[in-house]
C-alpha positions in Angstrom: -126.1 124.9 -26.6 -127.2 127.5 -29.2 -126.0 125.3 -32.0 -128.2 122.5 -30.6 -131.3 124.6 -30.6 -130.5 125.8 -34.1 -130.1 122.3 -35.2 -133.4 121.3 -33.6 -135.1 124.3 -35.2 -133.7 123.4 -38.6 -134.8 119.8 -38.2 -138.3 121.0 -37.2 -138.5 123.4 -40.2 -137.2 120.6 -42.5 -139.9 118.2 -41.1 -142.6 120.8 -41.7 -141.3 121.3 -45.3 -141.3 117.6 -45.8 -144.8 117.1 -44.4 -146.1 120.0 -46.5 -144.3 118.6 -49.6 -145.7 115.1 -49.0 -149.1 116.4 -48.1 -149.3 118.4 -51.3 -148.3 115.3 -53.2 -150.7 113.1 -51.3 -153.8 115.3 -51.9 -153.1 116.5 -55.5 -155.0 114.5 -58.3 -152.7 112.3 -60.3 -152.1 113.2 -64.0 -153.7 110.7 -66.4 -153.0 110.1 -70.1 -156.6 108.8 -70.5 -159.9 109.0 -68.5 -159.1 105.7 -66.7 -156.3 103.2 -66.3 -156.1 99.5 -65.7 -153.2 97.6 -64.1 -152.5 94.3 -62.4 -150.4 93.8 -59.3 -148.8 90.3 -59.0 -148.5 88.8 -55.6 -145.3 89.7 -53.7 -144.7 93.0 -55.6 -142.9 95.8 -53.8 -144.5 99.2 -53.5 -141.8 100.6 -55.8 -142.6 97.9 -58.4 -146.3 98.6 -58.0 -145.7 102.3 -58.6 -143.7 101.5 -61.8 -146.6 99.4 -63.1 -149.0 102.2 -62.4 -146.7 104.6 -64.4 -146.6 102.1 -67.3 -150.4 102.1 -67.3 -150.3 105.8 -68.3 -150.6 107.3 -64.8 -148.2 110.2 -64.1 -147.1 109.3 -60.6 -143.4 109.3 -59.6 -142.7 105.8 -58.5 -140.1 106.8 -55.8 -142.4 109.5 -54.3 -145.4 107.2 -54.2 -143.3 104.5 -52.5 -142.0 107.1 -50.0 -145.6 108.0 -49.2 -146.5 104.4 -48.6 -143.5 103.8 -46.3 -144.2 107.1 -44.4 -147.8 105.9 -43.7 -146.8 102.3 -42.8 -148.7 100.8 -45.8 -145.8 99.6 -48.0 -146.2 96.0 -46.9 -150.0 96.0 -47.1 -150.5 96.3 -50.8 -152.9 93.5 -52.1 -152.4 91.7 -55.4 -155.1 91.9 -58.0 -156.4 93.9 -61.0 -157.4 97.5 -60.4 -159.1 100.2 -62.3 -158.7 103.9 -61.4 -160.1 107.1 -62.9 -158.9 110.6 -63.5 -159.2 112.7 -60.3 -157.8 110.1 -57.8 -155.1 111.3 -55.5 -152.0 109.3 -54.4 -153.5 108.9 -50.9 -156.8 107.6 -52.3 -154.8 105.3 -54.6 -152.8 104.0 -51.7 -155.9 103.3 -49.7 -157.5 101.5 -52.7 -154.4 99.3 -53.0 -154.3 98.4 -49.3 -158.1 97.7 -49.1 -157.8 95.3 -52.1 -160.5 97.2 -53.9 -159.9 95.2 -57.1 -161.7 95.6 -60.4 -163.9 92.7 -61.4 -165.1 91.3 -64.6 -167.9 88.8 -65.3 -168.8 85.9 -67.6 -172.2 84.4 -68.2 -172.5 80.6 -68.7 -175.9 80.0 -70.3 -178.2 77.1 -69.6 -178.2 74.7 -72.4 -174.7 75.3 -73.5 -172.5 72.4 -74.4 -169.0 72.1 -72.9 -167.6 73.2 -76.3 -169.7 76.4 -76.2 -168.7 77.1 -72.6 -165.1 76.6 -73.4 -165.3 78.9 -76.4 -166.8 81.6 -74.2 -164.0 81.3 -71.7 -161.3 81.2 -74.4 -162.7 84.4 -76.0 -163.0 86.4 -72.7 -160.4 89.2 -72.8 -160.2 89.5 -69.0 -159.2 85.9 -68.3 -155.7 84.4 -68.3 -156.0 81.4 -70.7 -153.9 78.8 -69.0 -155.9 75.9 -70.4 -155.5 76.9 -74.0 -154.6 73.8 -75.9 -155.6 71.4 -73.1 -157.8 68.5 -73.9 -161.1 67.9 -72.1 -159.5 65.1 -70.2 -156.6 67.3 -69.0 -159.2 69.9 -67.7 -161.1 67.2 -65.8 -157.9 65.7 -64.4 -157.0 69.2 -63.1 -160.4 69.4 -61.4 -159.8 65.9 -59.9 -162.9 64.6 -61.7 -163.7 61.4 -63.4 -165.9 61.0 -66.5 -166.8 63.4 -69.3 -167.0 67.1 -68.9 -170.4 67.6 -70.6 -173.0 68.9 -68.3 -170.7 69.0 -65.2 -170.5 72.8 -64.9 -173.2 75.0 -63.4 -174.6 77.8 -65.7 -174.6 81.1 -63.9 -173.0 84.6 -63.9 -169.5 84.5 -62.4 -167.6 87.5 -61.2 -163.8 87.3 -61.2 -160.8 89.5 -60.7 -159.3 90.5 -64.1 -156.4 88.4 -65.2 -157.6 85.4 -63.2 -156.7 82.0 -64.6 -159.5 80.4 -66.6 -159.0 77.1 -64.7 -160.3 78.9 -61.6 -163.6 79.5 -63.5 -163.8 75.9 -64.5 -163.2 74.9 -60.8 -165.9 77.3 -59.5 -168.6 76.2 -62.1 -167.7 72.5 -61.5 -168.0 72.8 -57.7 -171.2 74.7 -57.9 -172.8 72.0 -60.1 -171.6 69.3 -57.8 -173.0 71.1 -54.8 -176.3 71.9 -56.4 -176.8 68.4 -57.8 -176.0 66.7 -54.4 -178.3 69.1 -52.6 -181.2 68.5 -55.0 -180.5 64.8 -55.2 -180.9 64.5 -51.4 -184.4 65.9 -51.6 -185.6 64.1 -54.7 -189.0 62.5 -55.1 -189.4 58.9 -54.3 -189.7 56.3 -57.0 -187.7 58.0 -59.7 -186.0 55.7 -62.3 -182.5 57.0 -61.7 -179.8 54.9 -60.0 -177.5 57.9 -59.4 -177.4 61.7 -59.3 -175.4 61.5 -62.5 -178.4 59.9 -64.3 -180.6 62.7 -62.9 -178.1 65.2 -64.4 -178.4 63.5 -67.8 -182.2 63.7 -67.6 -182.0 67.4 -66.6 -179.8 68.2 -69.6 -182.4 66.6 -71.9 -185.2 68.6 -70.2 -183.1 71.7 -70.6 -182.8 71.2 -74.3 -186.4 70.2 -74.9 -188.1 73.0 -72.9 -189.4 75.9 -74.9 -191.5 77.5 -72.1 -190.6 77.3 -68.4 -194.1 76.2 -67.5 -193.7 73.0 -69.5 -190.5 71.9 -67.9 -192.0 69.6 -65.2 -194.4 68.1 -67.7 -191.6 67.3 -70.1 -189.7 65.7 -67.3 -192.8 63.7 -66.5 -193.1 62.3 -70.0 -189.5 61.1 -70.0 -189.7 59.7 -66.5 -192.9 57.8 -67.5 -191.2 56.4 -70.6 -188.2 55.2 -68.6 -190.4 53.5 -66.1 -192.2 51.7 -68.9 -189.0 50.8 -70.8 -190.0 52.9 -73.7 -187.3 54.7 -75.7 -187.1 58.4 -74.9 -187.2 59.4 -78.6 -185.8 62.9 -78.1 -184.2 64.8 -81.0 -181.7 66.8 -78.9 -179.8 63.6 -78.0 -179.5 62.6 -81.6 -178.4 66.1 -82.6 -175.8 66.0 -79.8 -174.5 62.6 -81.1 -174.1 64.0 -84.6 -171.8 66.7 -83.3 -170.2 68.8 -86.1 -172.1 66.8 -88.7 -175.4 68.4 -87.7 -176.2 71.1 -90.2 -179.4 72.4 -88.6 -181.7 70.0 -90.3 -182.4 66.6 -88.6 -183.2 64.0 -91.2 -184.9 60.6 -91.1 -181.6 58.9 -91.9 -180.1 60.5 -88.7 -182.9 59.0 -86.6 -182.1 55.6 -88.2 -178.4 55.7 -87.7 -177.4 53.8 -84.5 -175.2 55.4 -81.9 -175.0 55.9 -78.1 -177.0 59.1 -78.3 -179.8 57.9 -80.6 -182.6 57.6 -78.1 -185.0 56.4 -80.9 -183.0 53.2 -81.3 -181.6 52.7 -77.8 -183.6 52.5 -74.6 -182.7 54.3 -71.5 -180.6 57.4 -71.0 -177.7 58.4 -73.2 -174.2 57.9 -71.7 -173.6 61.5 -70.7 -175.5 64.8 -70.3 -175.9 66.7 -73.6 -175.7 70.2 -72.2 -175.4 72.3 -69.0 -178.8 72.2 -67.2 -179.9 75.0 -65.0 -181.4 74.7 -61.6 -185.0 74.7 -62.9 -184.2 71.7 -65.1 -182.5 69.8 -62.3 -185.5 70.4 -60.1 -187.9 69.2 -62.8 -185.9 66.0 -63.3 -186.0 65.3 -59.6 -189.6 66.6 -59.0 -191.5 65.8 -62.2 -195.2 66.3 -62.4 -197.1 63.1 -61.5 -199.0 62.3 -64.7 -199.7 59.5 -67.2 -198.3 61.5 -70.1 -196.1 59.7 -72.6 -195.9 62.1 -75.6 -195.5 65.7 -76.4 -195.2 67.8 -79.6 -194.2 71.4 -80.2 -197.0 73.7 -81.0 -194.8 76.1 -82.9 -195.0 79.0 -80.3 -192.5 77.6 -77.8 -195.1 75.6 -75.9 -195.8 71.9 -76.2 -199.0 69.8 -76.4 -198.9 66.7 -74.1 -200.7 63.4 -74.7 -201.4 60.2 -72.8 -202.0 57.9 -75.9 -200.4 57.5 -79.3 -203.6 58.2 -81.0 -204.0 61.5 -79.2 -200.3 62.3 -80.0 -200.7 61.5 -83.7 -203.7 63.9 -83.9 -201.6 66.6 -82.2 -198.7 66.0 -84.6 -201.2 66.4 -87.5 -202.5 69.6 -86.0 -199.3 71.3 -85.0 -196.6 69.8 -87.2 -198.0 68.4 -90.5 -200.4 71.3 -91.0 -197.5 73.8 -90.4 -195.3 72.0 -92.9 -198.0 72.4 -95.7 
């Protein structure tokens, strides 16, 4: 019987030594090569593989020992995939808790009101924290991936989007597209009566024009009023931003008379009605202005030169405003 008690005693001592050894490891800050480290855990990674990735990121943590700690605490199968950022001073136990909570690091991207699809795509392509799965894809391929018909222009909602680092860029396209669809349908359902749009898409086109024409937020609903009034009367919209959009890469920053006389689907000086697609990403304020314009008899406006616009009901009044704010400034 003595040998049994001795064996139990040895096992007890060994257990205490093991617990002390693991406890010291669990609560001792991990050595870092730098102040912080970033790493990404793919879905389905084992704890041992996770530990090796952390080692590769410049964190001096023995992979086998960290994996043993995770198994001892019953957390080996609870590690969550994602991108993580850790800083000097973190202990193995704190790191394990962070990985099992899924306390992932996030990045963000800002999609600005008034951007074209080309500008939006360039911003996504240039973001270092995104996985660029759509590199080389055509516009049509992206829209097909989203299950959407029609052109991409204006179909994505401008906003600040948070995402886990190394997320696929197509996920950002999906989120911005769905947000625009949701926003547009909600606003369309509460639109004013008597608007000259046959669909929510036409309202989106108008909102994009309002977005590009607005210099001061307080003018937005009045600008929408001018264009709505023109549509109702069958007058051409005569808006420079649509012509500029139609010129594409040919536009050099200076809109000339010959550009206004060149026919094309986006030349609203020569063609009545709305252009075939939006010309930019409108924000919520421009969508609201297109669907809730001021009730006026205004038909004209001209930029004052300070970001605001002067609005007129008649052509004579408009011509006087042009002479005052545009011709005089050009002399």
